[in-house]
Biopython code that builds the backbone (N, CA, C, O; Angstrom):
import numpy as np
from Bio.PDB.StructureBuilder import StructureBuilder

atoms = [
    (1, "MET", "N", (83.790, 41.014, 75.335)),
    (1, "MET", "CA", (84.485, 40.654, 76.473)),
    (1, "MET", "C", (86.350, 40.518, 75.625)),
    (1, "MET", "O", (86.465, 39.522, 74.910)),
    (2, "ALA", "N", (87.094, 41.052, 75.681)),
    (2, "ALA", "CA", (88.639, 40.888, 75.524)),
    (2, "ALA", "C", (88.885, 39.559, 76.060)),
    (2, "ALA", "O", (88.440, 39.177, 77.142)),
    (3, "SER", "N", (89.668, 38.806, 75.208)),
    (3, "SER", "CA", (90.058, 37.221, 75.474)),
    (3, "SER", "C", (91.527, 37.571, 76.898)),
    (3, "SER", "O", (92.279, 38.535, 77.043)),
    (4, "GLY", "N", (91.418, 36.645, 77.460)),
    (4, "GLY", "CA", (92.732, 37.583, 78.306)),
    (4, "GLY", "C", (93.902, 37.109, 77.626)),
    (4, "GLY", "O", (94.942, 36.945, 78.264)),
    (5, "ARG", "N", (93.843, 36.878, 76.424)),
    (5, "ARG", "CA", (95.436, 36.743, 75.347)),
    (5, "ARG", "C", (95.131, 37.963, 75.034)),
    (5, "ARG", "O", (95.750, 38.925, 75.489)),
    (6, "ILE", "N", (94.155, 38.063, 74.233)),
    (6, "ILE", "CA", (94.415, 40.270, 73.908)),
    (6, "ILE", "C", (94.385, 40.788, 74.978)),
    (6, "ILE", "O", (95.500, 41.264, 75.194)),
    (7, "ILE", "N", (93.560, 41.007, 75.978)),
    (7, "ILE", "CA", (94.821, 41.745, 77.156)),
    (7, "ILE", "C", (96.042, 41.394, 77.715)),
    (7, "ILE", "O", (96.545, 42.491, 77.958)),
    (8, "ARG", "N", (96.697, 40.682, 78.009)),
    (8, "ARG", "CA", (98.097, 40.385, 78.142)),
    (8, "ARG", "C", (98.956, 41.174, 76.884)),
    (8, "ARG", "O", (99.836, 42.020, 77.042)),
    (9, "VAL", "N", (98.461, 40.668, 75.656)),
    (9, "VAL", "CA", (99.028, 41.252, 74.318)),
    (9, "VAL", "C", (99.137, 43.793, 75.243)),
    (9, "VAL", "O", (100.079, 44.433, 75.711)),
    (10, "ASN", "N", (98.096, 44.051, 75.068)),
    (10, "ASN", "CA", (97.551, 45.331, 75.226)),
    (10, "ASN", "C", (98.220, 45.251, 75.897)),
    (10, "ASN", "O", (99.115, 45.071, 75.072)),
    (11, "GLU", "N", (98.908, 45.192, 77.141)),
    (11, "GLU", "CA", (99.478, 45.300, 78.888)),
    (11, "GLU", "C", (100.770, 45.839, 78.313)),
    (11, "GLU", "O", (101.366, 46.906, 78.459)),
    (12, "LEU", "N", (101.083, 44.371, 77.372)),
    (12, "LEU", "CA", (102.343, 44.600, 76.550)),
    (12, "LEU", "C", (102.603, 44.854, 76.147)),
    (12, "LEU", "O", (103.807, 44.937, 76.390)),
    (13, "LEU", "N", (102.127, 45.569, 74.612)),
    (13, "LEU", "CA", (102.459, 46.856, 73.726)),
    (13, "LEU", "C", (101.674, 48.373, 74.554)),
    (13, "LEU", "O", (101.325, 49.462, 74.099)),
    (14, "LYS", "N", (101.640, 47.848, 75.764)),
    (14, "LYS", "CA", (101.433, 49.761, 76.007)),
    (14, "LYS", "C", (102.554, 49.395, 76.848)),
    (14, "LYS", "O", (103.376, 49.362, 75.933)),
    (15, "ARG", "N", (103.323, 49.054, 78.014)),
    (15, "ARG", "CA", (104.229, 49.416, 78.257)),
    (15, "ARG", "C", (105.727, 49.292, 76.897)),
    (15, "ARG", "O", (106.859, 49.644, 77.232)),
    (16, "GLU", "N", (105.489, 48.852, 75.707)),
    (16, "GLU", "CA", (106.819, 48.859, 75.406)),
    (16, "GLU", "C", (106.644, 50.181, 74.718)),
    (16, "GLU", "O", (107.354, 51.169, 74.906)),
    (17, "ILE", "N", (105.474, 50.081, 73.782)),
    (17, "ILE", "CA", (105.308, 51.737, 73.257)),
    (17, "ILE", "C", (105.474, 52.947, 73.738)),
    (17, "ILE", "O", (105.848, 53.989, 73.199)),
    (18, "ALA", "N", (105.045, 52.605, 75.191)),
    (18, "ALA", "CA", (105.265, 53.741, 76.249)),
    (18, "ALA", "C", (107.098, 54.760, 76.103)),
    (18, "ALA", "O", (107.539, 55.900, 75.964)),
    (19, "GLY", "N", (107.634, 53.068, 76.291)),
    (19, "GLY", "CA", (109.352, 52.894, 76.636)),
    (19, "GLY", "C", (109.780, 53.503, 74.858)),
    (19, "GLY", "O", (110.384, 54.523, 74.529)),
    (20, "ASP", "N", (109.186, 52.414, 74.008)),
    (20, "ASP", "CA", (109.389, 53.283, 72.738)),
    (20, "ASP", "C", (109.791, 54.880, 72.062)),
    (20, "ASP", "O", (110.741, 55.372, 71.453)),
    (21, "ILE", "N", (108.830, 55.201, 72.432)),
    (21, "ILE", "CA", (108.231, 56.841, 72.060)),
    (21, "ILE", "C", (109.281, 57.575, 73.256)),
    (21, "ILE", "O", (109.704, 58.690, 72.950)),
    (22, "THR", "N", (109.752, 56.952, 74.710)),
    (22, "THR", "CA", (110.767, 58.059, 74.814)),
    (22, "THR", "C", (112.023, 57.717, 75.014)),
    (22, "THR", "O", (112.524, 58.207, 76.026)),
    (23, "ARG", "N", (112.872, 56.851, 74.203)),
    (23, "ARG", "CA", (113.369, 55.927, 73.599)),
    (23, "ARG", "C", (113.732, 57.135, 71.914)),
    (23, "ARG", "O", (114.650, 57.929, 71.708)),
    (24, "LEU", "N", (113.039, 56.903, 71.409)),
    (24, "LEU", "CA", (113.435, 57.311, 69.889)),
    (24, "LEU", "C", (112.679, 59.066, 69.955)),
    (24, "LEU", "O", (112.205, 58.764, 68.860)),
    (25, "PHE", "N", (112.398, 59.860, 70.092)),
    (25, "PHE", "CA", (111.522, 60.793, 69.894)),
    (25, "PHE", "C", (112.242, 61.445, 71.982)),
    (25, "PHE", "O", (111.438, 61.245, 72.892)),
    (26, "SER", "N", (113.011, 61.811, 72.188)),
    (26, "SER", "CA", (113.562, 62.708, 73.576)),
    (26, "SER", "C", (114.506, 63.399, 73.084)),
    (26, "SER", "O", (114.470, 64.395, 73.808)),
    (27, "ASN", "N", (115.467, 63.590, 72.231)),
    (27, "ASN", "CA", (115.524, 64.369, 70.987)),
    (27, "ASN", "C", (115.034, 64.967, 70.028)),
    (27, "ASN", "O", (115.893, 65.426, 69.275)),
    (28, "SER", "N", (114.121, 65.134, 69.769)),
    (28, "SER", "CA", (112.484, 65.777, 69.322)),
    (28, "SER", "C", (112.441, 67.012, 69.743)),
    (28, "SER", "O", (113.181, 67.406, 70.644)),
    (29, "GLU", "N", (111.284, 68.022, 68.945)),
    (29, "GLU", "CA", (110.940, 68.899, 69.314)),
    (29, "GLU", "C", (110.174, 68.705, 70.000)),
    (29, "GLU", "O", (109.668, 69.827, 70.046)),
    (30, "PHE", "N", (109.263, 67.752, 71.052)),
    (30, "PHE", "CA", (108.183, 67.743, 71.435)),
    (30, "PHE", "C", (109.224, 67.346, 73.134)),
    (30, "PHE", "O", (110.414, 67.034, 73.174)),
    (31, "ASP", "N", (108.204, 67.515, 74.411)),
    (31, "ASP", "CA", (108.424, 67.019, 75.399)),
    (31, "ASP", "C", (108.041, 65.419, 75.341)),
    (31, "ASP", "O", (106.879, 65.537, 74.952)),
    (32, "THR", "N", (108.201, 64.330, 75.440)),
    (32, "THR", "CA", (107.875, 63.232, 75.558)),
    (32, "THR", "C", (107.562, 62.522, 77.476)),
    (32, "THR", "O", (107.523, 61.350, 77.851)),
    (33, "GLY", "N", (107.419, 63.622, 78.164)),
    (33, "GLY", "CA", (108.020, 63.146, 79.952)),
    (33, "GLY", "C", (106.389, 64.087, 79.334)),
    (33, "GLY", "O", (105.932, 64.582, 80.364)),
    (34, "ALA", "N", (105.491, 64.452, 78.185)),
    (34, "ALA", "CA", (104.182, 65.282, 78.634)),
    (34, "ALA", "C", (103.180, 63.885, 77.566)),
    (34, "ALA", "O", (102.065, 64.100, 77.090)),
    (35, "ILE", "N", (103.842, 62.742, 77.438)),
    (35, "ILE", "CA", (102.610, 61.586, 76.986)),
    (35, "ILE", "C", (102.778, 60.769, 77.152)),
    (35, "ILE", "O", (103.823, 60.302, 76.700)),
    (36, "THR", "N", (101.721, 59.776, 78.079)),
    (36, "THR", "CA", (101.249, 59.173, 78.566)),
    (36, "THR", "C", (100.282, 57.944, 78.090)),
    (36, "THR", "O", (99.088, 58.051, 78.369)),
    (37, "VAL", "N", (100.653, 56.986, 77.510)),
    (37, "VAL", "CA", (100.288, 55.815, 77.444)),
    (37, "VAL", "C", (98.863, 55.412, 77.803)),
    (37, "VAL", "O", (98.760, 54.869, 78.903)),
    (38, "THR", "N", (98.021, 55.529, 77.273)),
    (38, "THR", "CA", (96.574, 54.998, 79.001)),
    (38, "THR", "C", (96.180, 53.801, 78.231)),
    (38, "THR", "O", (95.083, 53.412, 78.633)),
    (39, "ARG", "N", (96.627, 53.103, 77.328)),
    (39, "ARG", "CA", (95.688, 52.072, 76.555)),
    (39, "ARG", "C", (96.364, 51.741, 75.875)),
    (39, "ARG", "O", (97.326, 52.401, 75.482)),
    (40, "VAL", "N", (96.003, 50.330, 75.431)),
    (40, "VAL", "CA", (95.989, 49.894, 73.328)),
    (40, "VAL", "C", (94.815, 49.304, 73.645)),
    (40, "VAL", "O", (94.452, 49.018, 74.786)),
    (41, "ALA", "N", (94.377, 49.168, 72.905)),
    (41, "ALA", "CA", (93.525, 48.703, 72.018)),
    (41, "ALA", "C", (94.190, 47.241, 71.422)),
    (41, "ALA", "O", (95.263, 46.979, 71.966)),
    (42, "THR", "N", (93.922, 46.647, 70.813)),
    (42, "THR", "CA", (94.803, 45.015, 69.553)),
    (42, "THR", "C", (93.454, 44.391, 69.475)),
    (42, "THR", "O", (92.656, 44.011, 70.332)),
    (43, "ALA", "N", (93.454, 44.408, 67.984)),
    (43, "ALA", "CA", (92.028, 44.285, 67.335)),
    (43, "ALA", "C", (92.324, 42.037, 67.456)),
    (43, "ALA", "O", (93.357, 41.397, 67.652)),
    (44, "PRO", "N", (91.169, 41.666, 67.270)),
    (44, "PRO", "CA", (91.525, 40.520, 67.945)),
    (44, "PRO", "C", (92.921, 39.064, 66.904)),
    (44, "PRO", "O", (93.672, 38.133, 67.197)),
    (45, "ASP", "N", (92.493, 39.756, 65.808)),
    (45, "ASP", "CA", (93.451, 39.607, 64.495)),
    (45, "ASP", "C", (95.488, 39.528, 64.962)),
    (45, "ASP", "O", (96.411, 38.785, 64.631)),
    (46, "LEU", "N", (95.294, 41.237, 66.222)),
    (46, "LEU", "CA", (96.696, 41.599, 66.300)),
    (46, "LEU", "C", (97.231, 42.277, 64.632)),
    (46, "LEU", "O", (98.386, 42.433, 64.238)),
    (47, "ARG", "N", (96.333, 42.487, 64.127)),
    (47, "ARG", "CA", (96.671, 43.431, 62.715)),
    (47, "ARG", "C", (96.874, 44.774, 62.720)),
    (47, "ARG", "O", (97.581, 45.425, 61.950)),
    (48, "ASP", "N", (95.917, 45.322, 64.041)),
    (48, "ASP", "CA", (95.999, 46.639, 63.955)),
    (48, "ASP", "C", (95.228, 47.285, 65.673)),
    (48, "ASP", "O", (94.200, 46.788, 66.133)),
    (49, "ALA", "N", (96.008, 48.442, 66.374)),
    (49, "ALA", "CA", (96.288, 48.858, 67.471)),
    (49, "ALA", "C", (95.625, 50.231, 67.697)),
    (49, "ALA", "O", (96.009, 51.179, 67.012)),
    (50, "ILE", "N", (94.898, 50.355, 68.384)),
    (50, "ILE", "CA", (94.700, 52.146, 68.824)),
    (50, "ILE", "C", (95.510, 52.012, 70.077)),
    (50, "ILE", "O", (95.291, 51.228, 71.000)),
    (51, "VAL", "N", (96.419, 52.837, 69.983)),
    (51, "VAL", "CA", (97.096, 53.833, 71.395)),
    (51, "VAL", "C", (96.839, 54.864, 71.573)),
    (51, "VAL", "O", (97.195, 55.891, 70.996)),
    (52, "HIS", "N", (95.942, 54.631, 72.709)),
    (52, "HIS", "CA", (95.278, 55.722, 73.495)),
    (52, "HIS", "C", (96.723, 56.413, 73.972)),
    (52, "HIS", "O", (97.842, 55.917, 74.098)),
    (53, "VAL", "N", (96.231, 57.749, 74.179)),
    (53, "VAL", "CA", (97.412, 58.559, 74.676)),
    (53, "VAL", "C", (96.612, 59.930, 75.416)),
    (53, "VAL", "O", (95.645, 60.480, 74.889)),
    (54, "SER", "N", (97.268, 60.396, 76.853)),
    (54, "SER", "CA", (96.817, 61.567, 76.642)),
    (54, "SER", "C", (97.898, 62.118, 76.688)),
    (54, "SER", "O", (98.976, 61.570, 76.918)),
    (55, "ILE", "N", (97.669, 63.447, 76.436)),
    (55, "ILE", "CA", (98.977, 64.574, 76.229)),
    (55, "ILE", "C", (98.523, 65.533, 76.883)),
    (55, "ILE", "O", (97.309, 65.690, 77.014)),
    (56, "PHE", "N", (99.339, 66.273, 77.364)),
    (56, "PHE", "CA", (99.244, 67.060, 79.300)),
    (56, "PHE", "C", (99.652, 68.450, 77.543)),
    (56, "PHE", "O", (100.305, 68.189, 76.533)),
    (57, "GLY", "N", (99.024, 69.598, 77.867)),
    (57, "GLY", "CA", (99.247, 70.435, 77.044)),
    (57, "GLY", "C", (98.239, 71.018, 76.372)),
    (57, "GLY", "O", (97.135, 70.505, 76.190)),
    (58, "HIS", "N", (98.653, 72.266, 75.931)),
    (58, "HIS", "CA", (97.246, 72.913, 75.018)),
    (58, "HIS", "C", (96.697, 72.202, 73.460)),
    (58, "HIS", "O", (97.445, 71.507, 72.773)),
    (59, "GLU", "N", (95.836, 72.399, 73.230)),
    (59, "GLU", "CA", (94.591, 71.778, 72.622)),
    (59, "GLU", "C", (95.894, 71.935, 71.312)),
    (59, "GLU", "O", (96.601, 70.942, 71.135)),
    (60, "GLU", "N", (96.050, 72.703, 70.784)),
    (60, "GLU", "CA", (96.492, 72.761, 69.373)),
    (60, "GLU", "C", (98.511, 71.730, 69.557)),
    (60, "GLU", "O", (99.146, 71.170, 68.665)),
    (61, "GLU", "N", (98.935, 71.937, 71.295)),
    (61, "GLU", "CA", (99.999, 71.157, 71.052)),
    (61, "GLU", "C", (99.734, 69.684, 71.143)),
    (61, "GLU", "O", (100.662, 68.902, 70.938)),
    (62, "ARG", "N", (98.564, 69.263, 71.430)),
    (62, "ARG", "CA", (98.145, 67.774, 71.460)),
    (62, "ARG", "C", (97.744, 67.717, 70.101)),
    (62, "ARG", "O", (98.805, 67.226, 69.715)),
    (63, "THR", "N", (97.211, 67.798, 69.270)),
    (63, "THR", "CA", (96.859, 67.970, 67.949)),
    (63, "THR", "C", (98.043, 67.155, 66.813)),
    (63, "THR", "O", (98.019, 66.144, 66.111)),
    (64, "GLU", "N", (99.104, 68.324, 67.137)),
    (64, "GLU", "CA", (100.543, 68.540, 66.650)),
    (64, "GLU", "C", (100.988, 67.019, 66.985)),
    (64, "GLU", "O", (101.385, 66.225, 66.132)),
    (65, "MET", "N", (100.844, 66.720, 68.496)),
    (65, "MET", "CA", (102.160, 65.446, 69.399)),
    (65, "MET", "C", (101.191, 64.177, 68.067)),
    (65, "MET", "O", (101.837, 63.357, 67.416)),
    (66, "ILE", "N", (99.490, 64.330, 67.926)),
    (66, "ILE", "CA", (98.600, 62.976, 67.536)),
    (66, "ILE", "C", (99.351, 62.893, 66.511)),
    (66, "ILE", "O", (99.785, 61.873, 65.976)),
    (67, "ARG", "N", (99.524, 64.069, 66.206)),
    (67, "ARG", "CA", (99.947, 63.793, 64.181)),
    (67, "ARG", "C", (101.338, 63.736, 64.159)),
    (67, "ARG", "O", (101.673, 64.104, 63.033)),
    (68, "PHE", "N", (102.166, 63.508, 64.720)),
    (68, "PHE", "CA", (103.925, 63.112, 65.305)),
    (68, "PHE", "C", (103.496, 62.005, 65.209)),
    (68, "PHE", "O", (103.769, 61.522, 64.110)),
    (69, "LEU", "N", (102.946, 61.361, 65.845)),
    (69, "LEU", "CA", (103.169, 60.033, 66.258)),
    (69, "LEU", "C", (102.475, 59.465, 65.048)),
    (69, "LEU", "O", (103.139, 59.186, 64.049)),
    (70, "ASN", "N", (101.496, 59.326, 65.077)),
    (70, "ASN", "CA", (101.492, 59.237, 63.537)),
    (70, "ASN", "C", (101.933, 59.041, 62.107)),
    (70, "ASN", "O", (101.692, 58.152, 61.289)),
    (71, "ARG", "N", (102.756, 60.299, 62.051)),
    (71, "ARG", "CA", (103.737, 60.215, 61.223)),
    (71, "ARG", "C", (104.511, 59.235, 60.925)),
    (71, "ARG", "O", (104.561, 58.679, 59.828)),
    (72, "HIS", "N", (105.259, 58.935, 62.053)),
    (72, "HIS", "CA", (106.165, 58.550, 62.943)),
    (72, "HIS", "C", (106.182, 57.225, 63.240)),
    (72, "HIS", "O", (107.295, 56.707, 63.338)),
    (73, "ARG", "N", (105.202, 56.538, 63.411)),
    (73, "ARG", "CA", (103.993, 55.570, 63.723)),
    (73, "ARG", "C", (105.118, 54.072, 63.217)),
    (73, "ARG", "O", (105.157, 53.218, 64.102)),
    (74, "LYS", "N", (105.745, 53.827, 62.270)),
    (74, "LYS", "CA", (106.634, 52.903, 61.625)),
    (74, "LYS", "C", (107.616, 52.825, 62.315)),
    (74, "LYS", "O", (107.928, 51.679, 62.639)),
    (75, "GLU", "N", (108.374, 53.811, 62.748)),
    (75, "GLU", "CA", (110.228, 53.662, 63.722)),
    (75, "GLU", "C", (109.905, 52.952, 64.745)),
    (75, "GLU", "O", (110.607, 52.094, 65.281)),
    (76, "VAL", "N", (107.928, 53.571, 65.299)),
    (76, "VAL", "CA", (107.418, 52.938, 66.960)),
    (76, "VAL", "C", (107.313, 51.531, 66.738)),
    (76, "VAL", "O", (107.975, 50.726, 67.393)),
    (77, "GLN", "N", (106.290, 51.109, 65.595)),
    (77, "GLN", "CA", (106.469, 49.761, 65.326)),
    (77, "GLN", "C", (107.454, 48.382, 65.186)),
    (77, "GLN", "O", (107.592, 47.247, 65.644)),
    (78, "ALA", "N", (108.185, 49.588, 63.952)),
    (78, "ALA", "CA", (109.823, 48.930, 63.864)),
    (78, "ALA", "C", (110.137, 47.974, 65.289)),
    (78, "ALA", "O", (110.191, 46.792, 65.628)),
    (79, "ARG", "N", (110.305, 49.386, 65.872)),
    (79, "ARG", "CA", (111.384, 49.302, 67.210)),
    (79, "ARG", "C", (110.425, 48.431, 67.919)),
    (79, "ARG", "O", (110.936, 47.816, 68.855)),
    (80, "MET", "N", (109.008, 48.193, 67.691)),
    (80, "MET", "CA", (108.643, 47.202, 68.969)),
    (80, "MET", "C", (108.832, 45.531, 68.130)),
    (80, "MET", "O", (109.250, 44.571, 68.777)),
    (81, "SER", "N", (108.602, 45.457, 67.222)),
    (81, "SER", "CA", (109.003, 43.927, 66.391)),
    (81, "SER", "C", (109.874, 43.152, 66.881)),
    (81, "SER", "O", (109.917, 41.924, 66.965)),
    (82, "LYS", "N", (110.681, 44.087, 67.252)),
    (82, "LYS", "CA", (112.415, 44.010, 67.996)),
    (82, "LYS", "C", (112.369, 43.546, 69.220)),
    (82, "LYS", "O", (113.089, 42.758, 69.832)),
    (83, "ASN", "N", (111.249, 44.251, 69.549)),
    (83, "ASN", "CA", (111.128, 43.508, 71.267)),
    (83, "ASN", "C", (110.087, 42.227, 71.476)),
    (83, "ASN", "O", (110.235, 41.045, 71.788)),
    (84, "VAL", "N", (109.193, 42.900, 71.209)),
    (84, "VAL", "CA", (107.645, 42.173, 71.489)),
    (84, "VAL", "C", (107.497, 40.775, 69.895)),
    (84, "VAL", "O", (107.323, 40.983, 68.694)),
    (85, "LYS", "N", (107.666, 39.476, 70.663)),
    (85, "LYS", "CA", (107.436, 38.481, 69.703)),
    (85, "LYS", "C", (106.177, 37.995, 69.497)),
    (85, "LYS", "O", (105.710, 37.141, 70.250)),
    (86, "ILE", "N", (105.435, 38.537, 68.356)),
    (86, "ILE", "CA", (103.775, 38.078, 68.824)),
    (86, "ILE", "C", (103.595, 37.578, 67.082)),
    (86, "ILE", "O", (104.711, 37.416, 66.589)),
    (87, "LYS", "N", (102.859, 37.406, 66.441)),
    (87, "LYS", "CA", (102.351, 36.154, 65.773)),
    (87, "LYS", "C", (102.358, 37.956, 64.477)),
    (87, "LYS", "O", (102.600, 37.634, 63.313)),
    (88, "TYR", "N", (102.210, 38.982, 64.603)),
    (88, "TYR", "CA", (101.661, 40.200, 63.939)),
    (88, "TYR", "C", (102.204, 40.977, 64.585)),
    (88, "TYR", "O", (101.998, 40.945, 65.798)),
    (89, "THR", "N", (103.112, 41.982, 64.022)),
    (89, "THR", "CA", (103.509, 43.540, 64.778)),
    (89, "THR", "C", (102.098, 43.951, 64.233)),
    (89, "THR", "O", (101.827, 43.952, 63.032)),
    (90, "PRO", "N", (101.366, 44.246, 65.070)),
    (90, "PRO", "CA", (99.890, 45.368, 64.761)),
    (90, "PRO", "C", (100.227, 47.029, 64.163)),
    (90, "PRO", "O", (100.792, 47.841, 64.896)),
    (91, "ARG", "N", (99.726, 47.435, 62.518)),
    (91, "ARG", "CA", (99.899, 48.421, 62.756)),
    (91, "ARG", "C", (99.141, 49.836, 63.778)),
    (91, "ARG", "O", (97.920, 49.826, 63.937)),
    (92, "LEU", "N", (99.704, 50.588, 64.189)),
    (92, "LEU", "CA", (99.446, 51.171, 65.056)),
    (92, "LEU", "C", (98.862, 52.520, 64.764)),
    (92, "LEU", "O", (99.608, 53.269, 64.133)),
    (93, "HIS", "N", (97.748, 52.959, 65.073)),
    (93, "HIS", "CA", (97.189, 53.822, 64.980)),
    (93, "HIS", "C", (97.298, 54.849, 66.599)),
    (93, "HIS", "O", (97.124, 54.210, 67.636)),
    (94, "PHE", "N", (97.610, 56.554, 66.733)),
    (94, "PHE", "CA", (97.530, 56.704, 67.629)),
    (94, "PHE", "C", (96.012, 57.776, 67.628)),
    (94, "PHE", "O", (95.507, 58.408, 66.701)),
    (95, "LYS", "N", (95.622, 57.647, 68.995)),
    (95, "LYS", "CA", (94.727, 58.767, 69.417)),
    (95, "LYS", "C", (94.542, 59.479, 70.555)),
    (95, "LYS", "O", (94.668, 58.878, 71.622)),
    (96, "LEU", "N", (94.275, 60.614, 70.555)),
    (96, "LEU", "CA", (94.201, 61.677, 72.225)),
    (96, "LEU", "C", (93.081, 60.858, 72.587)),
    (96, "LEU", "O", (92.145, 60.546, 71.851)),
    (97, "ASP", "N", (93.263, 60.533, 73.801)),
    (97, "ASP", "CA", (92.931, 59.828, 75.254)),
    (97, "ASP", "C", (92.292, 61.135, 75.547)),
    (97, "ASP", "O", (93.091, 62.071, 75.576)),
    (98, "THR", "N", (90.854, 61.475, 75.805)),
    (98, "THR", "CA", (90.241, 62.979, 76.930)),
    (98, "THR", "C", (89.890, 62.248, 77.920)),
    (98, "THR", "O", (89.540, 63.226, 78.582)),
    (99, "SER", "N", (89.622, 61.180, 78.772)),
    (99, "SER", "CA", (88.894, 60.689, 79.499)),
    (99, "SER", "C", (89.242, 61.641, 81.052)),
    (99, "SER", "O", (88.434, 61.951, 81.927)),
    (100, "ILE", "N", (90.882, 61.966, 80.974)),
    (100, "ILE", "CA", (91.509, 62.160, 81.910)),
    (100, "ILE", "C", (90.318, 63.900, 82.542)),
    (100, "ILE", "O", (89.674, 64.236, 83.536)),
    (101, "GLU", "N", (90.748, 64.581, 80.905)),
    (101, "GLU", "CA", (90.144, 65.977, 80.647)),
    (101, "GLU", "C", (88.254, 66.342, 81.299)),
    (101, "GLU", "O", (87.765, 67.316, 81.870)),
    (102, "SER", "N", (87.408, 64.397, 80.627)),
    (102, "SER", "CA", (86.220, 64.831, 81.314)),
    (102, "SER", "C", (85.987, 64.023, 82.322)),
    (102, "SER", "O", (84.793, 63.744, 82.439)),
    (103, "GLY", "N", (86.933, 63.380, 83.360)),
    (103, "GLY", "CA", (87.030, 62.983, 84.538)),
    (103, "GLY", "C", (86.835, 64.718, 85.613)),
    (103, "GLY", "O", (85.961, 64.973, 86.442)),
    (104, "ASP", "N", (87.957, 65.567, 85.173)),
    (104, "ASP", "CA", (88.207, 66.810, 86.098)),
    (104, "ASP", "C", (87.504, 67.423, 86.165)),
    (104, "ASP", "O", (87.489, 68.241, 87.084)),
    (105, "ARG", "N", (86.017, 67.341, 84.739)),
    (105, "ARG", "CA", (85.730, 68.664, 84.324)),
    (105, "ARG", "C", (84.050, 67.685, 85.087)),
    (105, "ARG", "O", (82.970, 68.261, 84.954)),
    (106, "VAL", "N", (84.085, 66.545, 85.672)),
    (106, "VAL", "CA", (82.750, 66.264, 86.363)),
    (106, "VAL", "C", (83.282, 66.747, 87.299)),
    (106, "VAL", "O", (83.000, 67.858, 87.748)),
    (107, "LEU", "N", (84.475, 65.690, 87.918)),
    (107, "LEU", "CA", (84.980, 66.060, 89.792)),
    (107, "LEU", "C", (84.648, 68.392, 89.586)),
    (107, "LEU", "O", (84.518, 69.083, 90.597)),
    (108, "GLY", "N", (84.629, 68.639, 89.003)),
    (108, "GLY", "CA", (84.643, 70.757, 88.862)),
    (108, "GLY", "C", (83.061, 70.872, 89.280)),
    (108, "GLY", "O", (82.654, 71.479, 90.270)),
    (109, "ILE", "N", (82.226, 70.148, 88.298)),
    (109, "ILE", "CA", (80.992, 70.529, 88.722)),
    (109, "ILE", "C", (80.455, 69.876, 89.819)),
    (109, "ILE", "O", (79.627, 70.569, 90.411)),
    (110, "LEU", "N", (80.734, 68.249, 90.517)),
    (110, "LEU", "CA", (80.768, 67.587, 91.649)),
    (110, "LEU", "C", (80.797, 68.513, 92.726)),
    (110, "LEU", "O", (79.865, 68.627, 93.521)),
    (111, "SER", "N", (82.068, 69.316, 92.777)),
    (111, "SER", "CA", (82.775, 70.300, 93.754)),
    (111, "SER", "C", (82.223, 71.507, 94.231)),
    (111, "SER", "O", (82.314, 72.057, 95.328)),
    (112, "GLU", "N", (81.232, 72.018, 92.487)),
    (112, "GLU", "CA", (80.214, 73.424, 92.662)),
    (112, "GLU", "C", (79.097, 72.844, 93.357)),
    (112, "GLU", "O", (78.896, 73.904, 93.951)),
    (113, "LEU", "N", (78.315, 72.197, 93.746)),
    (113, "LEU", "CA", (77.183, 71.239, 93.510)),
    (113, "LEU", "C", (77.398, 71.311, 95.503)),
    (113, "LEU", "O", (78.352, 70.996, 96.215)),
    (114, "ASP", "N", (75.999, 71.880, 95.835)),
    (114, "ASP", "CA", (76.174, 72.039, 97.192)),
    (114, "ASP", "C", (75.601, 70.911, 97.890)),
    (114, "ASP", "O", (74.375, 70.898, 97.782)),
    (115, "ILE", "N", (75.957, 70.205, 98.394)),
    (115, "ILE", "CA", (75.068, 69.321, 98.735)),
    (115, "ILE", "C", (74.807, 68.649, 100.506)),
    (115, "ILE", "O", (75.677, 68.149, 101.218)),
    (116, "PRO", "N", (73.947, 68.770, 100.703)),
    (116, "PRO", "CA", (74.191, 68.297, 103.013)),
    (116, "PRO", "C", (74.580, 67.704, 102.995)),
    (116, "PRO", "O", (74.437, 67.097, 101.934)),
    (117, "ASP", "N", (75.598, 67.010, 104.058)),
    (117, "ASP", "CA", (75.793, 66.736, 104.715)),
    (117, "ASP", "C", (75.191, 65.672, 105.269)),
    (117, "ASP", "O", (74.497, 66.293, 106.074)),
    (118, "GLU", "N", (74.789, 63.976, 105.550)),
    (118, "GLU", "CA", (74.464, 63.220, 105.964)),
    (118, "GLU", "C", (74.127, 63.214, 107.391)),
    (118, "GLU", "O", (73.175, 62.822, 108.065)),
    (119, "GLU", "N", (75.115, 63.719, 107.581)),
    (119, "GLU", "CA", (74.834, 64.322, 109.648)),
    (119, "GLU", "C", (73.752, 64.890, 109.701)),
    (119, "GLU", "O", (72.784, 64.574, 110.392)),
    (120, "ASP", "N", (73.892, 66.047, 108.734)),
    (120, "ASP", "CA", (72.548, 67.180, 108.536)),
    (120, "ASP", "C", (71.705, 67.163, 108.251)),
    (120, "ASP", "O", (70.933, 68.046, 108.625)),
    (121, "SER", "N", (71.382, 66.382, 107.593)),
    (121, "SER", "CA", (70.056, 65.879, 107.228)),
    (121, "SER", "C", (69.068, 64.385, 107.748)),
    (121, "SER", "O", (67.965, 63.871, 107.566)),
    (122, "THR", "N", (70.419, 64.161, 108.535)),
    (122, "THR", "CA", (69.699, 62.370, 109.935)),
    (122, "THR", "C", (69.115, 63.175, 110.821)),
    (122, "THR", "O", (68.094, 62.772, 111.378)),
    (123, "ASP", "N", (69.672, 64.542, 111.145)),
    (123, "ASP", "CA", (69.499, 65.258, 112.574)),
    (123, "ASP", "C", (68.053, 65.973, 112.688)),
    (123, "ASP", "O", (67.388, 66.233, 113.691)),
    (124, "ALA", "N", (67.830, 66.170, 111.507)),
    (124, "ALA", "CA", (65.884, 67.380, 111.205)),
    (124, "ALA", "C", (64.930, 66.176, 112.395)),
    (124, "ALA", "O", (63.735, 66.357, 112.629)),
]
sb = StructureBuilder()
sb.init_structure("model")
sb.init_model(0)
sb.init_chain("A")
sb.init_seg("    ")
for serial, (resi, resn, name, xyz) in enumerate(atoms, 1):
    if name == "N":
        sb.init_residue(resn, " ", resi, " ")
    sb.init_atom(name, np.array(xyz, "f"), 0.0, 1.0, " ", f" {name:<3s}", serial, name[0])
structure = sb.get_structure()
């Protein structure tokens, strides 16, 4: 279980990284509006942070965007270090978050099931 401090750091980094991505790469070949920072998992020693991002688009676009973010992570780290005052500026590692797609898949399966209403089963 993460401590209260790590939880606060994660939320702070999440907001800051999302803004930095938009500011730094708005003129790049990628649509920064398609990128959402879903969560940040910072190591207890604050040296590393995994940044989970959800990307709207085709699979090859998502893969290329993750590569792009990881190639340019030092730019994001540098900008973040100017705005966030913590003991260490964590090394960022961007990772594709597929939980939204997984949730959509589960909802699709549930909607296909033929489950009778509770009212129908209590009438018998």
